[in-house]
Backbone as a ProteinNet text record, in pm:
[ID]
protein_1_A
[PRIMARY]
MPITKPIQMTAETWAAVQSLASSAVDQCHANTAYSDAELTSISTKLATFVASSPLLTLDVETVFAAPTIEQFIHTGLPTWSPASRGNARSMLYRMSETLLGTTTGDQLSRRTPIRGAA
[TERTIARY]
-755.9	-736.5	-679.2	-726.4	-671.6	-540.5	-451.2	-317.4	-349.8	-285.5	-302.8	-186.7	-201.2	-97.1	-13.7	132.8	219.5	212.4	220.8	184.9	264.1	392.4	488.8	482.9	399.6	400.2	280.5	306.5	190.3	83.6	-38.5	-145.6	-108.2	-25.5	4.6	95.8	195.4	281.6	197.5	109	50.5	-56.3	-111.4	-198.1	-114.4	17.3	98.9	132.5	159.7	189.9	58.7	-49	-166.6	-193.4	-169.1	-198.6	-92	26.3	136.4	115.7	77.1	33.4	-87.7	-200	-323.2	-296.7	-208	-185.4	-100.4	-2.4	72.4	-2	-97.4	-177.8	-275.1	-332.5	-417.2	-343.4	-217.4	-127.4	-92.1	-90.2	-22.6	-121.9	-247.1	-331.7	-350.5	-362.4	-383.4	-256.2	-143.3	-21.9	46.5	-25.6	17.7	-71.3	-33.2	-111.2	-163.8	-137.7	-164.9	-285.3	-383.6	-497.3	-458.3	-550.9	-535.8	-524.2	-563.6	-554.3	-415.8	-356.4	-210.2	-128.4	-143.3	-69.1	-71.4	-190.2	-208.3	-138.6	-142.7	-84	62.5	131.1	275.1	324.6	266.3	310.5	279.1	176	169.3	283.8	300.6	427.3	549.6	586.2	699.9	706.5	599.4	579	606.8	555.7	568.8	694.8	769.3	920.5	999.5	975.7	1042	1013.4	882.5	849	926.5	954.2	1013.3	1176.2	1229.6	1353.3	1395.1	1482.3	1522.7	1606.1	1646.4	1732.9	1679.8	1534.9	1471.9	1368	1323.5	1212.7	1103.4	977.9	856.6	789.7	861.6	829.8	836.8	777.3	756.8	892.1	980.6	1119.6	1215.1	1198	1275.7	1199.3	1083.2	1000.9	1019.5	1005.2	1004.7	1141	1250.4	1385.4	1418.1	1504.3	1545.8	1611.6	1727.2	1775.1	1678	1592.3	1481.7	1416.2	1363.1	1295.3	1377.4	1511.9	1594.8	1605.1	1646.4	1651.6	1544	1418	1286.6	1283.3	1295.9	1286.2	1379.1	1500.6	1600.1	1569	1530	1511.9	1390.3	1297.1	1148.9	1056.8	1091.1	1010.7	1066.7	1113.8	1194.7	1131.7	1002.7	922.7	859.4	880.1	834.4	932.6	883.5	958.5	1030.8	1149.5	1216.6	1114.1	1031.8	932.1	834.6	790.4	700.2	774.8	897.1	993.4	1002.5	1027.5	1036.9	920.5	806.3	680	670.4	687.2	690.5	778.1	886.9	995.5	940	873.4	814.4	721.2	632.8	512.3	579.7	669.6	719.6	792.5	867.3	959.3	843.8	738.9	643.8	579.2	562.4	510.7	602.4	734.4	849.1	864.2	854	857.6	764.4	642.5	534.4	547.5	576.2	570.4	709.4	815.4	953.3	981.9	924.3	939.1	1078	1131	1251.9	1231.1	1309.2	1309.8	1414.8	1384	1471.6	1626.3	1646.5	1787.4	1847.4	1774.4	1826.8	1866.9	1804.8	1809.8	1920.4	1929.7	2009.8	2133.7	2255.5	2342.4	2355.9	2322.7	2322.5	2223.9	2134	2044.6	2114.3	2109.6	2165	2058	2107.6	2016.6	1955.1	1829.8	1753.7	1823.3	1878.3	1950.7	2076	2120.2	2250	2374.1	2353.5	2459.7	2551.2	2676.5	2754.2	2745
356.9	440.1	584.5	704.6	834.7	847	919	958.3	1067.7	1062.1	1200.9	1279.5	1400.4	1509.1	1466.1	1460.5	1431	1546.8	1518.2	1615.6	1744.2	1716	1836.1	1927.9	1889.1	1963.6	2072	2189.1	2301.3	2255.2	2321.4	2296.8	2338.8	2458.9	2518.2	2418.2	2348.2	2271.4	2138.4	2091.7	1975	1989.1	2116.3	2139.1	2148.3	2194.8	2180.5	2046.7	1969.7	1815.5	1752.2	1771	1707.3	1776.3	1888.8	1936.9	1890.4	1884.1	1838.3	1651.8	1591.6	1458	1442	1518.4	1518.2	1551.1	1648	1691.2	1590	1534.7	1419.3	1297.9	1261.9	1153.8	1169.5	1306.4	1349.8	1324.5	1366.8	1347.7	1218.9	1134.6	1007.5	878.9	896.1	790.2	703.4	758.6	701.5	638.6	663.3	612.5	512.8	465.8	349.8	239.7	127.5	26.1	33.4	120	151.7	216.1	192.6	262.3	403.7	485.4	624.2	622.6	536.6	515.1	481	374.8	330.9	461.7	519.1	649.7	761.8	784	894.2	847.3	727.9	707.2	718.1	648.9	661.7	788.8	869	1004.2	1086.7	1069.2	1172.9	1125.1	993.5	968.6	1029.6	1022.5	1075.5	1226.5	1307.2	1442.5	1481.2	1411.5	1442.4	1415.1	1314	1299.9	1427.5	1464.1	1582.8	1694.8	1719.6	1846.4	1854.3	1747	1719.2	1742.1	1745.9	1773	1939.3	1995.8	2123.1	2139.5	2034.7	2040.4	2033.3	1981.8	1965.8	2050.7	2087.9	2182.1	2095	2143.7	2071.7	2099.8	2062	2079.2	1940	1926.6	1804	1760.4	1854.6	1808	1733.9	1790.3	1751.5	1632	1631.3	1519.8	1389.1	1400.9	1285.2	1243.5	1317.2	1298.7	1154.3	1089.2	958.7	955.8	1053.8	1044.4	1055.5	1146.4	1161	1036.1	972.5	856.6	747	733.1	628	661.5	791	831	795.2	822.9	791	636.2	557.6	405.8	367	407.7	348	414.4	540.9	602	622	638.7	679.7	573	450.9	338.3	225.7	245.9	148.1	35.8	55.5	-70.4	-155.7	-118.5	-185.8	-309	-419	-531.1	-497	-553.7	-511.4	-539.1	-621.7	-640.6	-518.5	-470.9	-356.7	-236	-234.3	-99.7	-121.1	-230.5	-233.1	-211.7	-251.8	-196.5	-47.6	13.7	153.6	215.5	178.2	231	235	118	94	197.7	211.7	302.1	453.8	488.4	607.7	661.4	546.6	568.1	579.6	502.6	525.8	654.1	713.5	839.2	955.7	923	1007.3	1021.9	904.5	901.2	998.1	984.1	1058	1209.4	1242.4	1379	1463.8	1385.9	1452.8	1418.2	1331.9	1272.6	1222.5	1155.1	1083.8	937.7	847.5	721.7	690.9	591.9	552.7	546.8	505.9	485.3	620.3	713.8	844.6	923.1	864.1	950	884.2	745.9	670.5	603.6	601.4	528.9	381.7	380.3	250.3	252.3	173.5	170	101.8	169.8	103.2	-8.2	-117.1	-251.2	-204.2	-232.4	-190.9	-246.3	-347.9	-399.4	-329.6	-244	-166.9	-243.5	-366.4	-438.9	-369.2	-388.1	-319.3	-409.9
1508.3	1625.9	1588.1	1639.5	1607.4	1658.9	1596.3	1646.9	1724.2	1850.2	1945.9	1944.2	1983.8	1992.1	2114.2	2068.6	2174.6	2304.6	2426.1	2516.4	2503.3	2474.3	2472.3	2340.1	2253.2	2129.4	2122.3	2074.3	2088.6	1985.1	2022.3	1911.9	1768.3	1767	1638.7	1554.8	1614.9	1545.3	1518.9	1623.3	1578.5	1456.7	1450.1	1332.7	1208.8	1214.5	1100.4	1061.1	1162.1	1145.4	1052.8	1114.3	1067.9	916.8	898.2	752.9	663.5	689.7	608.8	573.4	681.5	647.9	567	586.7	521	368.4	342.5	205.9	130.8	196.3	156.9	118.9	187.3	169.6	38.9	46.9	-66.4	-201.1	-203.3	-332.1	-358.3	-241	-274.8	-291.3	-240.7	-215.2	-351.9	-466.3	-597.1	-651.8	-591.4	-652	-548.2	-461.8	-388.7	-355.6	-307.3	-289.3	-143.2	-74.3	79.5	92.1	206	230.2	292.9	270.6	322.5	475.1	542.3	694.9	713.2	636.2	651.5	628.7	516.4	471.3	576.1	626.6	733.1	858.3	895.5	1031.5	1029.7	926.2	927.6	895	791.6	762	871.4	958.6	1084.8	1177.8	1196.4	1286.6	1237.2	1108	1051.6	1080.2	1035.5	1058.4	1197.1	1302.7	1443.1	1486.3	1422.9	1459	1411.6	1291.6	1227.1	1319.8	1357.3	1435.9	1561.9	1624	1743.2	1754.1	1617.7	1612.5	1588.9	1657.6	1653.3	1501	1466.9	1337.2	1207.8	1217.7	1102	1080.4	931.8	914.9	879.2	913.8	867.8	740.5	644.5	500.6	419.2	298.8	252.2	203	146.8	106.7	218.7	319.2	437.3	499.4	541	586.8	499.5	382	283.8	222.9	277.3	223.7	272.6	184.2	233.2	359.2	402.9	522.4	632.7	609.2	732.7	766.4	632.7	659.7	719.5	703.6	743	890	939.4	1073.8	1151.1	1086.3	1162.8	1192.1	1076.9	1086.8	1188.5	1209.8	1304.7	1448.5	1470.9	1591.4	1636	1536.1	1580.9	1611.1	1581	1608.8	1674.7	1795.3	1867.3	1908.6	1926.9	1966.2	1857.7	1737	1615.5	1590.4	1539.1	1488.1	1356.2	1319.8	1201.8	1067.8	1073.3	956.4	957.6	1064.9	1073.3	1034.2	1071.4	1031.2	882.6	823.1	687.9	604.2	650.6	595.7	590.2	698.8	729.3	621.4	615.4	523.7	390.8	335.6	198.9	177.6	270.2	251.9	222.2	320.1	319.1	196.5	147.1	22.3	-96.6	-93.6	-220.5	-207	-92.1	-77.1	-119.6	-92.3	-106.6	-274.3	-324.2	-479.5	-540.1	-490.7	-544.9	-533.1	-399.1	-364.9	-404.4	-411.6	-453.7	-597.4	-658.5	-804	-820.1	-710.2	-718.1	-690.4	-704	-667.2	-555.7	-489.9	-353.3	-398.7	-514.7	-552.3	-587	-622.8	-642.1	-517.5	-403.9	-288.3	-193.8	-207	-119	-198.9	-162.4	-232.6	-178.9	-51.9	23.4	148.5	157.3	267.6	387.1	495.8	624.6	664.9	692.3	744.5	878.3	896.2	1025.2	1146	1144.4	1261.8	1285.1	1190.4	1209.5	1174.9	1118.7	1085.3	960.5	948.1	847.7	725.7
[MASK]
++++++++++++++++++++++++++++++++++++++++++++++++++++++++++++++++++++++++++++++++++++++++++++++++++++++++++++++++++++++

């Protein structure tokens, strides 16, 4: 199922979201176990989340930074089950490692549990 442009997003911003996601998938598809369709879906959702925030910039370094991914997992996927959010987190971290050349441990000192437990 194709991802549709959010109603409140301009066509120009939507084009930037799709371009960033497409470029990220092109760079990552050979380095992950996930299909291009899976990577496209989750990276487009993440980039849309970032584009809708006035405090974040739509660039690879910001979109695929660990704090951005964690914020997206916690607030951008409210209807997803904990297992689905965990899978999304894994996909995005694999992409992040390829795109930014870092490992998850380099980006986060402690991962916050999905359920918010301390």
